N, C-alpha and C positions, 0 to 999 in steps of 0.2 A: 438534483432533478434532471432526468433525461429529457432532451428536447429535440424533435425532428421537425423539419420545415419542408413543406411541399409548395410547389409553384403552379399556379393556374394562370394562363394568359388571359388578361382582361385589358382594357384601354389605358397612360403615360405616368401616372404617379403610382407609387407603391403603397398599398394598404395592408396593414398588419394587425392581427388580433393581439390584444394585450389583456391577459387575465392572470391572477395569482391564485395559489393554492396553499392551504395550511391545514395540517402540517405537511412538510415536504417529504417526510418519511413516516410510515405507519408501522407500529409494532404491536403484535398480539402476544402479550406476555401471559404468564400463568394467571388464569382467572379472568382474562379479558377476551371477549368474543365479539364485541361490537365497538364501533367508534364512529366519529363524524369527520368528514372532509369538507372544508369550507372553500368555495370557489367564488372569487370576486372579479367582476368584469370591469377592467380599467380602460376598455376600448371606447371610442367615440360612438359606436353603434351597438345594437343588440347582437348577441352571439347565440348560435345553437351548438351545443356540445353533445357528443355521444361518448359513452364509456364502454371499455372492453377490458376484461381481466385475462392475464396470461401467466402461466408458470414462467419463471425466470431462471434459466440454468446457464452454465458456461461450459464451453467445449474445451478440448485439450489445449487450445491456444489461448484460453481465457476470454474468448469472444462470446458475447451474449447470444443466447438462443431462447426463442419464445414459442410457447404452444398455448393455444386457447384452453381455458379451464373454467370449471364451475365451482372450484374450491372457495372462491371469493364471492360473497353475496353482496350486491349493492343496489341501491335505488335512489333516484331514478336512473334509468339507463340512457336516456336522452332528455335534454331539457333546453329551453330557451332562457337566456339571462340578459336582462336589460342593462344599459349603461349604469355603472356605479352600484349595481345590484349584487347581493350575496345570495348564493344558493347553498344549501346543505345536502351533502351526499351521505347517506347512511351506509355503512359497510359492516360486514360481519363474516364469520367463518364457523364451520362446524368441524374443521379438520383438527384432530387431537394433537397435542404437543408430543414430540417424540425425542429420540436421543440426538437428532440433528435438526438444525434450523431448516424451515421451508421458506422458499423465496418466490415472490410474485411481483408483477407490476400491474398497476391499474392505469390504462392509457385514456386520456381525455383528448378527443379529437374534434377539431372544429369542423362543423358541417357547412359546406359552401352554400351561400344564399343563391337563389336564382339570379342569374345575371340580368342586370337592367340595361336597357339601351341608353347609351350616354355618348357624348362626344369625347374624342381623345381615346387614349388607351391607358390601362393600369395593370399592374402586376398584383394579383391577390396572393398573399402568403397565408397558407393554412397551417395552423399550429397543431402539434401533437406532442403532448407532454406525458411522460411516464412517471407515476408515483411508486417508489419502491414499497413493498409490503413484506413484512417478516413475521412468520409464526415461529416464535423463539423456542429453543429446546428446553427440556425439563430442567437441565442443569448446564449452563454455558461453560464451555472450556475454550480458552483463548490460547492458541499456540501457532507459531509461525517459524519459518526458517528460510535460509537462502541456499542456493545451489548453482553450480555452473557459473562461478564468478571468474571471468576471463577478460583480460584486456589484450586486444590485438589490433594493430594498425590504426590506433587512435580511437577505438571503440571499446567501451566497457559493456560486456554482456553478462547479465545475471538473471536468475530465475528466483522468484519469490513463491514460497509454498505456504498455503493455509493448512495447517495440520490440526486445527481445532474443529469444533462442531457448529460454528456460526461465522458469518461474514466479518470481514473487516475492510476498512477503506484505506488504501495506500495514499497518504497525503503527498508525499514526495520522496524521491530517492536522490540523495546528495552524495557526490563523490569529491572528496577533498584531497588534493595532491600535496604531500608534505615533502620538504627537502630533507637532507641528511641531519639537519639540526632540529627537525621536528616542526619547522615553521611552514605555514601554509603558502603555497606558491600559486594555487588556483583552486577554484570551486565551480562545480557545474551540477545541475540537477534536472530532473524530469518528473512529471506527474505519474499517477498510478491508477487510481480509480478502485472500484469494488473488486474484491476477491472473495468468492464463495468458499464455504467449508469444503475441504478435500480437493480443492483445485490449485493450479499453479499458473503463473503468468510470467512470461519472459519480457525483459526490457533491454534497451540499448541506450547507453549514455555516451555522447561524443566527448572526447577529451580535447582540450585546446592545444593546437599546434605550437603556439608561441611559448607556452610555459611547461608543457608536459615533459620536456627533456630535463628540466630542473628537478622533477620529482623523483623521490626514491620509494615512497610509500603512498598507497591509495587507501584512504580512510573512507569507507562506505557506510552511510546511515540510511535506513529505511524507516520512515515515520508513518505510523498508521493511527487510527482513532482509538485503538485498543492496546497496542503494544509497539515496542521499538526493536529493531534488529540492527546489528553492526557486523561489518566484515572488514578486514584489513589485509591487503596483499602487497607484496613487494612489486615494484614496477621498474622495468628496464627501458632503455632507449628504444629497443626494438618494438615495444608495445605502443609507442607514441606514433602520431601521424608522420608520414615521410616528408 
């Protein structure tokens, strides 16, 4: 679940909204055109939320790009929800399934209440939560690869490509340094995130200075929610931190 936080100056303590959504991801598969999103207010006070739908794409660097859309139908578009109350949001789409997955996000944004006169000062934190929505392809093809795997001056650089027709989530990228006997001398990892169909994303993994010099081989594993990828490269002392 994506989450953005905005700040509005108000009078000493910090006040934050707290609401949950279920499910955290929405899939329109073959034969499914409608679904329900449940929103529960866990805050101490009532909340007003407004909803907005956007197409969700990724640029050449793998960064998210959003554009307003009417492809996703939802109701209500704005509502007030009391403490411990549940609200149902009805969602649907008339977009047909195609050869490639279509990706969207539905954002739930807290609407600020009129400021009340009070002693002291507070910081009001306004929540904005994005729910991923996927219109799945007619027939899913899962395929990925790696490219530009280079270790230089203590940094491993690699690019992960999604060559299939639907997204996958990169859980983690792990680099294991192995000595000449095949024993592990270090391990390091980084996270990944969503990678849409047809897109690529580059990552940098820092190699540890204290043990990199002992390694002869770098065993790289990319774990996703749909497939795993592996690379292995020889490593020299020149590739390690100085």
